[in-house]
C-alpha positions, -999 to +999 in steps of 0.1 A: -338+398-618-373+410-608-368+396-573-337+417-568-353+449-582-384+445-561-365+439-529-338+466-534-354+494-553-392+492-548-394+480-512-363+498-499-373+501-463-396+471-460-380+445-482-392+410-473-360+394-486-331+419-483-298+418-503-283+384-496-317+371-508-317+341-484-354+333-492-348+333-529-318+311-524-339+286-504-366+285-531-341+279-559-323+252-539-355+234-532-365+236-569-331+222-579-334+193-554-368+184-568-357+187-605-324+169-603-336+133-598-362+138-625-336+150-650-312+122-640-340+096-645-349+109-679-313+109-691-308+074-678-339+062-697-329+080-729-294+063-729-307+027-722-310+006-754-344-010-760-347-047-765-363-044-800-336-020-812-310-048-817-303-059-852-311-096-860 
């Protein structure tokens, strides 16, 4: 929200990332690409049963 306000209202004539916010989109896409494998690995690890959890 702050990014949009800064680039539209505060920096009207010299916005470094005007309305379609391409740079913001790039940053968020890269963040998602970095986070996705880590999230998937943690979910996979959490769902895997441990060897000592089996009842005898």
